[in-house]
N, C-alpha and C positions, 0 to 999 in steps of 0.2 A: 685307209684311216691311219693317221699318225698319232703317236702317243706324245703327251706333253713331257717336256724335259723337267726332271725334278729340280726344285728350287733350292733344296738343302744341300749339305755337303755329302760326299760319298761315304758309305758305311764300310768301305773296304779296309782290310787290315793294314795294308801298306799306306793308305791315305791317313789313317788315324795315328800311326806311329812314326810318320815321316819326320815330324818336328820333335817328337819326344826322344827318339833314338838317334838323332843326327850326330854324326861324328865327322869332323872336318880334317883333323890332322892325319898324316899317313901312319899306317900301322907298322910297328917294328916286329921283331921276331922273338922278343924276350919271353912272350907267353908260351912259346913252344919249348923253351928250355926249362920251364918249371916242372918239377916232378910231383905227382900226387900219389899218395899211398891210401890204401883202404882204411877208412876211419877218419881221414882228414876232413876238415870243414872247408867248404868253398862257397864263395859269394857269386851269385848269378848276376853278371853284368852283360846285357845283350849288346853285341857289336853289330850294327846294321850294315857294316861293310862285308860281312860274310853271311850269306843267306842260307847256306847249308846247315842243317840241324839247329836252326834258330828257335829257341824256346818261345812260348807264348809270352806276351808282355806282362801277364799276371805274375810271372815268376821273377821279373826284374827286381833286383834288390833282396831277394830271398837267400837265406843261408841253408845249404844242404850238406849232408854227409856223403863222402865218396863211397860208393858201393862197389864199383868195378872200374878198372882202367884198361882201355884198349889202346890201339896204335894211334888213332885220331880222336877217339871219343872218351867221354867219362860218363858213368851212370851215377846220378845223385839221388839220394832220398831227401825230398823236400817236404816239409810239413806245410800243409795248406788247409787251414781250418782244423777240423778234427781228423782229417785223413793224411796219410803219408803217400805222396806221389813219387813215382820213379821218373826222373828226368834224364833223358839221354841226349847229350849235347857235345859240341866240339870244344876244344881248348880255347877257342876264340871268345866264347861267351861266359867263361868263368875265370875267377882269380882266387888265390888262397885267402881265406878269411883272416882278417887282422893285418894284412899287408897293405901299405899305402900305395 
């Protein structure tokens, strides 16, 4: 017995965010040269070209406070509703708050 193919769209994360997070231009290296200090504010902008340490799409556009800086990652405290979440992500997915 075969199952019927679903008629709707897929509910997978990659399918839902493919058009939202699409980036076409090549990535430079300027984001690696930025320095973050503890207490700085950073904006979460998800870059779909880097899949490692990609935050969930609910954090896209949120502003967080830098809690810890590692060699490749940054820990941010992001306010989400009444809670404060700790977001561990790479430099690809953040930029300093207030910088164009």
